[in-house]
Biopython code that builds the backbone (N, CA, C, O; Angstrom):
import numpy as np
from Bio.PDB.StructureBuilder import StructureBuilder

atoms = [
    (1, "MET", "N", (139.200, -48.455, -24.487)),
    (1, "MET", "CA", (137.995, -47.608, -25.682)),
    (1, "MET", "C", (136.574, -49.031, -25.315)),
    (1, "MET", "O", (136.739, -50.137, -24.800)),
    (2, "ALA", "N", (135.402, -48.442, -25.785)),
    (2, "ALA", "CA", (134.332, -49.688, -26.039)),
    (2, "ALA", "C", (133.340, -49.017, -27.120)),
    (2, "ALA", "O", (132.797, -47.976, -27.491)),
    (3, "GLU", "N", (133.543, -50.611, -27.379)),
    (3, "GLU", "CA", (133.054, -51.475, -28.135)),
    (3, "GLU", "C", (131.731, -51.090, -29.060)),
    (3, "GLU", "O", (130.892, -50.579, -28.320)),
    (4, "THR", "N", (131.306, -51.158, -30.307)),
    (4, "THR", "CA", (129.607, -50.967, -30.271)),
    (4, "THR", "C", (129.477, -52.147, -31.574)),
    (4, "THR", "O", (130.140, -52.425, -32.574)),
    (5, "VAL", "N", (128.441, -52.556, -31.037)),
    (5, "VAL", "CA", (127.402, -53.770, -31.532)),
    (5, "VAL", "C", (126.189, -53.275, -32.674)),
    (5, "VAL", "O", (125.570, -52.256, -32.369)),
    (6, "THR", "N", (125.931, -53.771, -33.617)),
    (6, "THR", "CA", (124.783, -53.576, -34.141)),
    (6, "THR", "C", (123.821, -55.374, -34.157)),
    (6, "THR", "O", (124.047, -56.511, -34.573)),
    (7, "ILE", "N", (122.581, -54.548, -33.333)),
    (7, "ILE", "CA", (121.753, -55.939, -32.792)),
    (7, "ILE", "C", (120.503, -55.349, -33.572)),
    (7, "ILE", "O", (120.637, -54.180, -33.934)),
    (8, "PRO", "N", (119.373, -55.946, -33.868)),
    (8, "PRO", "CA", (117.785, -55.893, -34.360)),
    (8, "PRO", "C", (117.458, -55.617, -32.805)),
    (8, "PRO", "O", (117.916, -55.978, -31.721)),
    (9, "LYS", "N", (116.493, -54.842, -33.243)),
    (9, "LYS", "CA", (115.455, -53.434, -31.968)),
    (9, "LYS", "C", (115.184, -54.751, -31.082)),
    (9, "LYS", "O", (115.515, -54.827, -29.898)),
    (10, "GLU", "N", (114.399, -56.005, -31.956)),
    (10, "GLU", "CA", (113.299, -56.877, -31.462)),
    (10, "GLU", "C", (114.374, -57.573, -30.116)),
    (10, "GLU", "O", (114.118, -57.657, -28.915)),
    (11, "GLU", "N", (115.797, -58.059, -30.978)),
    (11, "GLU", "CA", (116.946, -59.003, -29.702)),
    (11, "GLU", "C", (117.298, -57.924, -29.108)),
    (11, "GLU", "O", (117.166, -58.357, -27.963)),
    (12, "TYR", "N", (117.712, -56.645, -28.934)),
    (12, "TYR", "CA", (117.891, -55.771, -28.166)),
    (12, "TYR", "C", (116.211, -55.920, -26.841)),
    (12, "TYR", "O", (116.193, -56.133, -25.629)),
    (13, "LYS", "N", (115.497, -55.775, -27.462)),
    (13, "LYS", "CA", (114.318, -55.955, -26.517)),
    (13, "LYS", "C", (113.939, -57.029, -25.086)),
    (13, "LYS", "O", (113.689, -56.937, -23.884)),
    (14, "SER", "N", (114.124, -58.226, -26.339)),
    (14, "SER", "CA", (114.378, -59.616, -25.986)),
    (14, "SER", "C", (115.589, -59.455, -24.765)),
    (14, "SER", "O", (115.519, -59.716, -23.564)),
    (15, "LEU", "N", (116.481, -59.029, -25.412)),
    (15, "LEU", "CA", (117.778, -59.435, -23.885)),
    (15, "LEU", "C", (117.231, -58.503, -22.635)),
    (15, "LEU", "O", (117.249, -59.012, -21.514)),
    (16, "LYS", "N", (116.882, -57.535, -22.750)),
    (16, "LYS", "CA", (116.576, -56.561, -21.800)),
    (16, "LYS", "C", (115.384, -56.874, -20.766)),
    (16, "LYS", "O", (114.913, -56.242, -19.821)),
    (17, "LYS", "N", (115.107, -58.089, -21.333)),
    (17, "LYS", "CA", (113.634, -58.629, -20.229)),
    (17, "LYS", "C", (114.272, -59.619, -20.195)),
    (17, "LYS", "O", (113.529, -60.403, -19.605)),
    (18, "LYS", "N", (115.278, -60.194, -20.462)),
    (18, "LYS", "CA", (115.648, -61.523, -19.545)),
    (18, "LYS", "C", (116.860, -60.918, -18.745)),
    (18, "LYS", "O", (117.297, -61.309, -17.662)),
    (19, "ALA", "N", (117.340, -59.787, -19.586)),
    (19, "ALA", "CA", (118.332, -59.285, -17.852)),
    (19, "ALA", "C", (117.168, -58.612, -16.982)),
    (19, "ALA", "O", (117.409, -58.297, -15.816)),
    (20, "SER", "N", (116.259, -58.453, -17.388)),
    (20, "SER", "CA", (115.288, -57.468, -15.905)),
    (20, "SER", "C", (115.082, -59.329, -15.156)),
    (20, "SER", "O", (115.678, -59.487, -14.090)),
    (21, "PHE", "N", (114.416, -60.395, -15.624)),
    (21, "PHE", "CA", (113.906, -60.779, -15.412)),
    (21, "PHE", "C", (115.018, -62.079, -14.774)),
    (21, "PHE", "O", (114.570, -63.097, -14.245)),
    (22, "ALA", "N", (116.557, -61.801, -14.950)),
    (22, "ALA", "CA", (117.459, -62.757, -13.735)),
    (22, "ALA", "C", (117.747, -61.669, -12.743)),
    (22, "ALA", "O", (118.349, -61.977, -11.715)),
    (23, "ASP", "N", (117.334, -60.283, -12.971)),
    (23, "ASP", "CA", (117.879, -59.515, -12.134)),
    (23, "ASP", "C", (116.867, -59.669, -10.744)),
    (23, "ASP", "O", (117.386, -59.581, -9.631)),
    (24, "ASP", "N", (115.563, -59.878, -10.871)),
    (24, "ASP", "CA", (114.636, -60.363, -10.490)),
    (24, "ASP", "C", (114.513, -61.387, -9.755)),
    (24, "ASP", "O", (113.788, -61.417, -8.761)),
    (25, "VAL", "N", (115.165, -62.281, -10.140)),
    (25, "VAL", "CA", (115.495, -64.011, -9.314)),
    (25, "VAL", "C", (116.449, -63.636, -8.898)),
    (25, "VAL", "O", (116.421, -63.976, -7.715)),
    (26, "LEU", "N", (117.523, -63.023, -9.125)),
    (26, "LEU", "CA", (118.724, -62.856, -7.936)),
    (26, "LEU", "C", (117.943, -62.169, -6.854)),
    (26, "LEU", "O", (117.899, -62.809, -5.803)),
    (27, "ILE", "N", (117.354, -61.089, -6.864)),
    (27, "ILE", "CA", (117.058, -60.403, -5.791)),
    (27, "ILE", "C", (116.154, -61.240, -4.883)),
    (27, "ILE", "O", (116.182, -61.135, -3.657)),
    (28, "GLN", "N", (115.237, -62.198, -5.643)),
    (28, "GLN", "CA", (114.240, -63.298, -4.951)),
    (28, "GLN", "C", (115.091, -64.260, -3.919)),
    (28, "GLN", "O", (114.876, -64.416, -2.717)),
    (29, "LEU", "N", (116.067, -64.831, -4.689)),
    (29, "LEU", "CA", (117.127, -66.119, -4.084)),
    (29, "LEU", "C", (117.450, -65.240, -3.178)),
    (29, "LEU", "O", (116.900, -65.612, -2.142)),
    (30, "GLU", "N", (118.154, -64.088, -2.951)),
    (30, "GLU", "CA", (118.516, -63.415, -2.229)),
    (30, "GLU", "C", (117.808, -63.147, -0.986)),
    (30, "GLU", "O", (118.295, -63.337, 0.128)),
    (31, "ALA", "N", (116.367, -62.593, -1.271)),
    (31, "ALA", "CA", (115.199, -62.721, -0.115)),
    (31, "ALA", "C", (115.422, -64.302, 0.757)),
    (31, "ALA", "O", (115.876, -64.543, 1.876)),
    (32, "SER", "N", (114.927, -65.110, -0.226)),
    (32, "SER", "CA", (114.995, -66.383, -0.149)),
    (32, "SER", "C", (115.737, -66.662, 1.123)),
    (32, "SER", "O", (115.294, -67.072, 2.195)),
    (33, "LEU", "N", (117.282, -66.274, 0.684)),
    (33, "LEU", "CA", (118.302, -67.027, 1.403)),
    (33, "LEU", "C", (119.011, -66.381, 2.688)),
    (33, "LEU", "O", (120.088, -66.713, 3.184)),
    (34, "LYS", "N", (117.937, -65.153, 3.190)),
    (34, "LYS", "CA", (118.296, -64.169, 4.129)),
    (34, "LYS", "C", (116.990, -64.385, 4.976)),
    (34, "LYS", "O", (116.847, -63.867, 6.084)),
    (35, "ASP", "N", (115.924, -65.291, 4.298)),
    (35, "ASP", "CA", (115.040, -66.021, 5.492)),
    (35, "ASP", "C", (115.388, -67.285, 5.578)),
    (35, "ASP", "O", (114.905, -67.759, 6.606)),
    (36, "VAL", "N", (116.107, -68.189, 4.877)),
    (36, "VAL", "CA", (116.395, -69.582, 5.839)),
    (36, "VAL", "C", (117.778, -68.865, 6.643)),
    (36, "VAL", "O", (117.801, -69.531, 7.678)),
    (37, "GLU", "N", (118.609, -68.158, 6.712)),
    (37, "GLU", "CA", (119.543, -67.774, 7.903)),
    (37, "GLU", "C", (118.839, -67.118, 9.131)),
    (37, "GLU", "O", (119.353, -66.947, 10.236)),
    (38, "ALA", "N", (117.357, -66.721, 8.684)),
    (38, "ALA", "CA", (117.169, -66.167, 10.301)),
    (38, "ALA", "C", (115.778, -66.660, 10.612)),
    (38, "ALA", "O", (114.913, -66.017, 11.206)),
    (39, "GLY", "N", (115.626, -68.467, 9.907)),
    (39, "GLY", "CA", (115.108, -68.923, 10.256)),
    (39, "GLY", "C", (113.278, -68.547, 10.124)),
    (39, "GLY", "O", (112.667, -69.041, 11.071)),
    (40, "ARG", "N", (112.522, -67.901, 9.285)),
    (40, "ARG", "CA", (111.514, -67.392, 9.076)),
    (40, "ARG", "C", (111.198, -68.637, 7.802)),
    (40, "ARG", "O", (110.289, -68.359, 7.021)),
    (41, "ILE", "N", (111.909, -69.932, 7.608)),
    (41, "ILE", "CA", (111.507, -70.440, 6.573)),
    (41, "ILE", "C", (111.104, -72.207, 7.751)),
    (41, "ILE", "O", (111.733, -72.494, 8.770)),
    (42, "SER", "N", (109.957, -73.033, 7.161)),
    (42, "SER", "CA", (109.765, -73.784, 8.279)),
    (42, "SER", "C", (109.580, -75.116, 7.092)),
    (42, "SER", "O", (109.221, -74.990, 5.921)),
    (43, "PRO", "N", (109.977, -76.499, 7.873)),
    (43, "PRO", "CA", (109.559, -77.506, 6.804)),
    (43, "PRO", "C", (108.263, -77.714, 6.288)),
    (43, "PRO", "O", (107.202, -77.453, 6.855)),
    (44, "ALA", "N", (108.444, -78.243, 5.077)),
    (44, "ALA", "CA", (107.334, -78.519, 4.063)),
    (44, "ALA", "C", (106.539, -79.608, 4.788)),
    (44, "ALA", "O", (107.178, -80.329, 5.554)),
    (45, "VAL", "N", (105.334, -79.802, 4.656)),
    (45, "VAL", "CA", (104.804, -81.258, 5.730)),
    (45, "VAL", "C", (103.892, -81.453, 3.944)),
    (45, "VAL", "O", (103.347, -80.697, 3.140)),
    (46, "HIS", "N", (104.299, -83.480, 4.100)),
    (46, "HIS", "CA", (103.611, -83.904, 3.490)),
    (46, "HIS", "C", (102.304, -84.734, 3.274)),
    (46, "HIS", "O", (101.899, -84.963, 2.135)),
]
sb = StructureBuilder()
sb.init_structure("model")
sb.init_model(0)
sb.init_chain("A")
sb.init_seg("    ")
for serial, (resi, resn, name, xyz) in enumerate(atoms, 1):
    if name == "N":
        sb.init_residue(resn, " ", resi, " ")
    sb.init_atom(name, np.array(xyz, "f"), 0.0, 1.0, " ", f" {name:<3s}", serial, name[0])
structure = sb.get_structure()
């Protein structure tokens, strides 16, 4: 059985933006890890 929660519309919009941002960060992290595994990342030179 699903529960229903009522929140203000602005809070809902904020939570949706945060969820979207988190998804984007995870996708970028996954891509970066694949690049490291494939050897496409070179050490930084200072």
